[in-house]
C-alpha atoms as a printed R data frame, in Angstrom:
   type eleno elety resid chain resno       x       y       z
1  ATOM     1    CA   PRO     A     1  -9.959   3.148  -1.273
2  ATOM     2    CA   ILE     A     2  -6.606   4.243  -2.311
3  ATOM     3    CA   ASP     A     3  -4.824   0.685  -3.926
4  ATOM     4    CA   LEU     A     4  -1.365  -0.207  -1.529
5  ATOM     5    CA   ASN     A     5   0.075  -2.356  -4.340
6  ATOM     6    CA   THR     A     6   0.254   0.524  -7.303
7  ATOM     7    CA   ALA     A     7  -0.654   3.914  -5.115
8  ATOM     8    CA   ASP     A     8   3.048   6.884  -5.248
9  ATOM     9    CA   ARG     A     9   4.202   9.495  -2.923
10 ATOM    10    CA   ALA     A    10   1.529  12.221  -2.937
11 ATOM    11    CA   GLU     A    11  -1.581   9.399  -2.842
12 ATOM    12    CA   LEU     A    12  -0.877   8.071   0.341
13 ATOM    13    CA   GLU     A    13   0.154  11.470   1.813
14 ATOM    14    CA   GLN     A    14  -3.729  12.067   1.323
15 ATOM    15    CA   LEU     A    15  -4.189   8.949   4.183
16 ATOM    16    CA   PRO     A    16  -5.019  10.469   6.959
17 ATOM    17    CA   GLY     A    17  -1.876   9.945   9.685
18 ATOM    18    CA   VAL     A    18   0.049   9.766   6.649
19 ATOM    19    CA   GLY     A    19   3.104  12.411   6.036
20 ATOM    20    CA   PRO     A    20   6.202  12.399   3.318
21 ATOM    21    CA   SER     A    21   8.948   9.457   6.091
22 ATOM    22    CA   LEU     A    22   5.957   6.757   6.884
23 ATOM    23    CA   ALA     A    23   5.011   6.975   2.458
24 ATOM    24    CA   ASP     A    24   8.610   5.946   1.760
25 ATOM    25    CA   ALA     A    25   8.296   3.429   4.613
26 ATOM    26    CA   ILE     A    26   5.053   1.709   2.590
27 ATOM    27    CA   LEU     A    27   6.631   2.788  -1.286
28 ATOM    28    CA   SER     A    28  10.113   1.154   0.131
29 ATOM    29    CA   HIS     A    29   7.868  -2.184   1.812
30 ATOM    30    CA   ARG     A    30   6.618  -2.597  -1.307
31 ATOM    31    CA   ARG     A    31   9.544  -2.704  -3.490
32 ATOM    32    CA   GLU     A    32  11.621  -4.618  -1.313
33 ATOM    33    CA   ALA     A    33   9.165  -7.583  -0.072
34 ATOM    34    CA   GLY     A    34   7.486  -6.846  -3.364
35 ATOM    35    CA   PRO     A    35   3.498  -5.371  -3.937
36 ATOM    36    CA   PHE     A    36   0.681  -6.316  -1.199
37 ATOM    37    CA   ARG     A    37  -0.698  -9.380  -0.716
38 ATOM    38    CA   SER     A    38  -3.471  -7.773   1.913
39 ATOM    39    CA   VAL     A    39  -4.121  -4.671   3.422
40 ATOM    40    CA   ASP     A    40  -3.126  -6.048   7.287
41 ATOM    41    CA   ASP     A    41  -0.076  -6.346   5.371
42 ATOM    42    CA   LEU     A    42   0.516  -2.864   6.250
43 ATOM    43    CA   GLY     A    43   1.047  -3.544  10.047
44 ATOM    44    CA   ASP     A    44   4.455  -5.518   8.527
45 ATOM    45    CA   VAL     A    45   5.747  -1.499   7.639
46 ATOM    46    CA   HIS     A    46   7.527   0.253  10.564
47 ATOM    47    CA   GLY     A    47   6.087   3.026  11.899
48 ATOM    48    CA   VAL     A    48   2.585   1.312  11.273
49 ATOM    49    CA   GLY     A    49   1.035  -0.231  14.464
50 ATOM    50    CA   ASP     A    50  -1.899  -1.352  15.337
51 ATOM    51    CA   ARG     A    51  -3.884   1.698  15.767
52 ATOM    52    CA   THR     A    52  -2.619   3.212  12.302
53 ATOM    53    CA   LEU     A    53  -3.404   0.069  10.466
54 ATOM    54    CA   ALA     A    54  -7.652   0.455  12.325
55 ATOM    55    CA   LYS     A    55  -7.741   3.503  10.875
56 ATOM    56    CA   LEU     A    56  -6.959   3.265   7.491
57 ATOM    57    CA   ARG     A    57  -7.849  -0.269   7.099
58 ATOM    58    CA   PRO     A    58 -11.205   1.376   5.439
59 ATOM    59    CA   LEU     A    59  -9.742   3.706   3.366
60 ATOM    60    CA   LEU     A    60  -7.032   0.917   1.503
61 ATOM    61    CA   THR     A    61  -7.571  -1.828  -1.492
62 ATOM    62    CA   VAL     A    62  -5.455  -4.111  -2.628
63 ATOM    63    CA   SER     A    63  -4.827  -5.287  -6.241
64 ATOM    64    CA   ASP     A    64  -4.340  -8.758  -7.158
65 ATOM    65    CA   PRO     A    65  -0.677  -8.010  -9.258
66 ATOM    66    CA   GLY     A    66  -0.792 -11.157 -10.646
67 ATOM    67    CA   VAL     A    67  -4.006 -10.577 -12.801
68 ATOM    68    CA   GLU     A    68  -3.138  -6.695 -13.626
69 ATOM    69    CA   LYS     A    69   0.183  -8.787 -15.697
70 ATOM    70    CA   LEU     A    70  -2.036 -11.763 -17.233
71 ATOM    71    CA   GLU     A    71  -5.018  -8.144 -18.335
72 ATOM    72    CA   ARG     A    72  -1.948  -6.055 -19.684
73 ATOM    73    CA   LYS     A    73  -0.107  -8.976 -22.534
74 ATOM    74    CA   PRO     A    74   0.244  -7.628 -25.282
75 ATOM    75    CA   THR     A    75  -1.070  -9.015 -28.226
């Protein structure tokens, strides 16, 4: 699955129905609102409706950004 919190534009564009505009909207939402807490948060992105979300849900995952930061502490 593609992680909504780490995916770049090219990875997002590999998803069915996600073109350049929608990929940019997802990245903008992540920058402005912070990391996604669940795949369902994708529904808050302009351009993602119920049908699109239902189609993408099985292809996506969301990492816990707090855990990732803890694991990367410098020693």
